[in-house]
LORO-92388 format. One record per residue: x, z, y of N, C-alpha, C, O in turn. Coordinates in steps of 0.2 Angstrom, whole numbers, padded with zeros to 4 digits, always signed. Example, Ala and Ser with C-alpha at 12.3 -4.5 7.8 and 13.67 -1.06 7.14 Angstrom:
<sites>
+0066+0039-0028+0062+0039-0022+0066+0039-0016+0071+0042-0017 +0064+0035-0011+0068+0036-0005+0064+0039+0000+0067+0040+0006 
</sites>
This chain:
<sites>
+0312+0102+0530+0315+0109+0530+0313+0113+0524+0307+0113+0523 +0317+0115+0520+0315+0119+0514+0317+0127+0516+0320+0128+0521 +0315+0131+0511+0316+0138+0512+0323+0140+0510+0326+0137+0506 +0326+0145+0514+0333+0147+0512+0333+0153+0508+0329+0158+0509 +0336+0153+0502+0336+0158+0497+0344+0160+0497+0348+0156+0497 +0345+0167+0497+0351+0170+0497+0351+0176+0492+0346+0179+0492 +0357+0176+0488+0357+0182+0484+0359+0188+0487+0364+0188+0491 +0355+0194+0486+0357+0200+0489+0359+0205+0484+0356+0205+0479 +0363+0210+0486+0365+0215+0482+0363+0222+0485+0365+0223+0491 +0359+0226+0482+0356+0232+0484+0359+0238+0481+0360+0238+0475 +0361+0243+0485+0363+0249+0482+0360+0255+0485+0359+0255+0491 +0358+0260+0481+0355+0266+0484+0361+0270+0488+0366+0272+0485 +0360+0270+0494+0366+0273+0499+0367+0280+0497+0373+0282+0497 +0362+0284+0495+0364+0291+0494+0368+0292+0487+0372+0296+0487 +0366+0287+0482+0370+0287+0476+0378+0286+0478+0382+0289+0475 +0379+0281+0482+0386+0278+0483+0389+0284+0487+0395+0285+0485 +0386+0288+0491+0389+0293+0495+0391+0299+0490+0396+0302+0491 +0386+0300+0485+0387+0305+0480+0394+0304+0476+0397+0309+0474 +0395+0298+0475+0401+0296+0471+0407+0298+0475+0412+0301+0472 +0407+0296+0481+0413+0298+0486+0414+0305+0486+0420+0307+0486 +0409+0309+0486+0409+0316+0486+0411+0319+0479+0411+0325+0479 +0411+0315+0474+0413+0318+0468+0407+0321+0464+0408+0325+0459 +0401+0320+0466+0395+0323+0463+0391+0318+0459+0386+0320+0455 +0393+0312+0458+0390+0307+0454+0395+0302+0451+0400+0300+0454 +0394+0300+0445+0398+0295+0441+0396+0288+0444+0391+0287+0446 +0401+0284+0445+0400+0278+0448+0395+0274+0444+0391+0270+0447 +0395+0275+0437+0391+0271+0433+0383+0273+0434+0379+0269+0432 +0382+0279+0437+0375+0281+0438+0372+0278+0445+0366+0280+0446 +0376+0275+0449+0374+0272+0455+0368+0267+0454+0369+0262+0450 +0363+0268+0457+0357+0263+0456+0358+0257+0460+0359+0257+0466 +0358+0251+0457+0360+0245+0460+0355+0239+0458+0352+0240+0453 +0354+0234+0462+0350+0229+0460+0352+0222+0464+0354+0223+0470 +0352+0217+0460+0354+0210+0463+0348+0206+0462+0345+0205+0457 +0346+0202+0467+0341+0198+0467+0341+0192+0472+0345+0193+0477 +0337+0187+0472+0337+0182+0477+0332+0184+0482+0327+0188+0481 +0333+0182+0489+0329+0184+0494+0328+0178+0499+0332+0174+0499 +0322+0178+0502+0320+0172+0506+0322+0174+0513+0321+0180+0515 +0326+0170+0517+0328+0171+0524+0321+0169+0528+0319+0163+0528 +0319+0174+0531+0312+0173+0534+0313+0175+0542+0313+0181+0543 +0314+0170+0546+0316+0172+0553+0309+0174+0557+0310+0177+0562 +0304+0174+0553+0297+0177+0556+0297+0184+0554+0292+0187+0557 +0301+0187+0550+0300+0194+0548+0306+0197+0552+0310+0194+0555 +0304+0204+0553+0309+0208+0557+0314+0212+0553+0320+0211+0554 +0312+0215+0548+0316+0219+0544+0317+0216+0537+0315+0211+0535 +0321+0220+0533+0322+0218+0526+0315+0220+0522+0313+0226+0523 +0313+0216+0518+0307+0217+0514+0309+0217+0507+0312+0212+0504 +0307+0223+0503+0309+0223+0496+0302+0225+0492+0298+0228+0494 +0302+0221+0486+0296+0223+0482+0296+0230+0480+0301+0233+0479 +0290+0233+0479+0289+0240+0477+0293+0242+0471+0296+0247+0470 +0293+0237+0466+0296+0239+0459+0304+0240+0460+0307+0243+0457 +0307+0236+0465+0314+0236+0466+0315+0243+0470+0320+0246+0468 +0311+0244+0475+0312+0251+0478+0312+0257+0474+0316+0261+0474 +0307+0256+0469+0307+0262+0464+0313+0262+0459+0316+0267+0458 +0315+0256+0457+0321+0255+0453+0327+0258+0456+0331+0262+0453 +0328+0257+0463+0333+0260+0467+0333+0267+0468+0337+0270+0470 +0327+0270+0468+0325+0277+0469+0326+0278+0477+0328+0284+0479 +0324+0273+0481+0324+0274+0488+0318+0279+0490+0313+0280+0487 +0320+0283+0495+0315+0288+0498+0310+0285+0503+0312+0280+0506 +0304+0287+0503+0299+0285+0507+0301+0288+0514+0301+0295+0514 +0302+0285+0519+0304+0287+0526+0299+0287+0531+0298+0292+0535 +0294+0283+0531+0289+0282+0536+0284+0277+0534+0284+0274+0528 +0280+0275+0538+0275+0270+0537+0275+0266+0544+0276+0268+0549 +0273+0259+0543+0273+0255+0549+0267+0250+0548+0265+0248+0543 +0264+0248+0554+0259+0243+0554+0263+0236+0554+0267+0235+0558 +0261+0232+0550+0264+0225+0549+0258+0220+0551+0252+0221+0550 +0261+0214+0553+0256+0208+0555+0259+0203+0550+0264+0201+0550 +0254+0201+0546+0256+0195+0541+0255+0188+0544+0253+0188+0550 +0258+0183+0541+0258+0177+0543+0251+0174+0545+0250+0170+0550 +0246+0177+0542+0239+0174+0543+0235+0179+0549+0229+0179+0549 +0239+0183+0552+0237+0188+0557+0233+0194+0555+0231+0198+0559 +0233+0195+0548+0230+0201+0546+0235+0207+0547+0241+0205+0548 +0232+0213+0548+0237+0218+0549+0236+0223+0543+0231+0223+0540 +0241+0227+0542+0241+0232+0536+0246+0237+0538+0250+0236+0542 +0246+0242+0534+0251+0248+0534+0255+0247+0528+0252+0247+0522 +0262+0247+0529+0266+0247+0523+0271+0253+0524+0272+0256+0530 +0274+0255+0518+0279+0260+0518+0286+0258+0520+0287+0252+0519 +0289+0262+0524+0296+0260+0525+0301+0265+0521+0299+0271+0520 +0306+0262+0517+0310+0266+0512+0317+0265+0514+0319+0260+0517 +0321+0269+0511+0328+0269+0512+0332+0275+0511+0329+0280+0508 +0338+0276+0513+0342+0270+0515+0345+0266+0509+0346+0269+0504 +0346+0260+0511+0348+0255+0506+0354+0251+0509+0354+0249+0514 +0359+0251+0505+0365+0247+0507+0364+0240+0504+0363+0238+0498 +0364+0235+0509+0363+0228+0508+0369+0224+0508+0373+0225+0513 +0371+0220+0504+0376+0215+0504+0374+0208+0503+0370+0207+0498 +0375+0204+0508+0373+0197+0508+0378+0193+0511+0381+0194+0517 +0380+0187+0508+0385+0182+0511+0392+0186+0513+0395+0184+0518 +0394+0191+0509+0400+0194+0510+0400+0200+0515+0405+0202+0517 +0394+0201+0518+0393+0206+0523+0389+0212+0521+0384+0210+0517 +0390+0218+0524+0386+0223+0521+0384+0228+0527+0387+0228+0532 +0378+0231+0526+0375+0236+0531+0371+0241+0527+0368+0239+0522 +0370+0246+0530+0365+0251+0528+0359+0250+0532+0359+0250+0538 +0353+0250+0529+0347+0248+0532+0341+0252+0529+0342+0255+0524 +0335+0251+0532+0329+0253+0529+0325+0246+0526+0327+0241+0528 +0320+0247+0523+0316+0241+0521+0309+0243+0521+0306+0248+0520 +0305+0237+0522+0298+0238+0521+0296+0237+0514+0299+0232+0511 +0292+0241+0511+0290+0240+0504+0284+0235+0503+0279+0236+0506 +0286+0230+0500+0281+0225+0499+0277+0226+0492+0280+0230+0488 +0272+0222+0491+0269+0223+0484+0273+0221+0478+0278+0218+0479 +0272+0224+0472+0276+0223+0467+0277+0216+0465+0272+0212+0466 +0283+0214+0463+0285+0207+0461+0284+0202+0467+0284+0196+0466 +0284+0204+0473+0284+0200+0479+0292+0197+0480+0296+0199+0477 +0292+0192+0484+0299+0189+0486+0302+0194+0491+0298+0197+0495 +0308+0196+0490+0312+0199+0495+0313+0195+0501+0313+0189+0501 +0313+0198+0507+0313+0195+0513+0319+0197+0517+0320+0203+0518 +0323+0193+0520+0328+0195+0525+0326+0193+0531+0325+0187+0533 +0325+0198+0536+0322+0197+0542+0327+0197+0548+0333+0197+0547 +0325+0197+0554+0329+0196+0560+0334+0201+0561+0340+0200+0563 +0332+0208+0560+0337+0213+0561+0343+0212+0556+0349+0213+0558 +0342+0210+0550+0348+0209+0545+0352+0203+0548+0358+0204+0548 +0349+0198+0550+0353+0192+0552+0357+0194+0559+0362+0192+0559 +0354+0197+0563+0357+0199+0569+0363+0204+0568+0369+0203+0570 +0362+0209+0564+0367+0214+0563+0373+0212+0559+0378+0214+0560 +0371+0207+0554+0377+0204+0550+0379+0198+0553+0384+0195+0550 +0377+0196+0559+0379+0190+0562+0379+0184+0558+0384+0180+0557 +0373+0183+0555+0372+0177+0550+0368+0172+0553+0363+0173+0557 +0369+0165+0552+0365+0160+0554+0361+0157+0548+0363+0156+0543 +0354+0156+0549+0350+0152+0545+0351+0145+0546+0348+0142+0551 +0354+0141+0542+0355+0134+0543+0349+0130+0539+0350+0129+0533 +0344+0129+0542+0338+0126+0539+0340+0119+0536+0337+0117+0531 +0344+0115+0539+0345+0108+0537+0349+0108+0531+0347+0104+0526 +0354+0113+0530+0357+0113+0524+0354+0118+0519+0357+0119+0513 +0349+0122+0521+0346+0127+0517+0351+0132+0514+0351+0134+0508 +0354+0135+0519+0359+0140+0517+0360+0145+0523+0359+0144+0529 +0362+0151+0521+0364+0157+0526+0371+0157+0526+0375+0157+0521 +0374+0158+0532+0381+0159+0532+0383+0162+0539+0379+0163+0544 +0389+0165+0539+0392+0169+0545+0393+0164+0551+0394+0158+0550 +0392+0166+0557+0393+0162+0563+0400+0159+0563+0404+0163+0561 +0401+0153+0565+0408+0151+0565+0413+0155+0569+0419+0156+0568 +0410+0158+0575+0414+0162+0579+0416+0169+0577+0420+0172+0579 +0413+0171+0571+0415+0177+0568+0415+0176+0560+0411+0179+0557 +0420+0173+0558+0420+0171+0551+0422+0177+0546+0420+0177+0540 +0425+0182+0549+0427+0188+0545+0424+0194+0545+0424+0198+0541 +0420+0195+0551+0417+0201+0552+0411+0200+0558+0412+0196+0562 +0406+0203+0557+0400+0202+0562+0403+0204+0569+0407+0208+0571 +0400+0200+0574+0402+0201+0581+0395+0202+0585+0391+0197+0584 +0394+0207+0588+0388+0208+0591+0389+0208+0599+0394+0211+0601 +0384+0206+0603+0384+0206+0610+0381+0212+0612+0376+0214+0610 +0385+0216+0617+0382+0222+0620+0381+0221+0628+0382+0225+0632 +0379+0215+0630+0378+0213+0637+0372+0216+0639+0370+0216+0645 
</sites>
């Protein structure tokens, strides 16, 4: 099994809303496209600090994180950011990772966008039951 990498498109959500309100030119919207690792062991979206700064995301909170080696640390939560991956889009927050880190797509993103991590084929794709839009269970 190899790691799954998917291209993500990120947009400063406030900038996009300012365009709709006529307060900002479309060309001024801060955007970034990059590859991200699908990490089913992570919970949230994780973005490197330099990308968060480039997008101009607001610092919203801080959170205690547990790393793969069981160390604990405190990381900043920033946002809102509009994330587009595999043709699906959502507004979310992100955990700010060290500069130049790999971006991480965690469980919240996978669940909310109804995406499946296919480890055998090393790709991310929509669930077959919901090919055109996410379907969430409210049981």
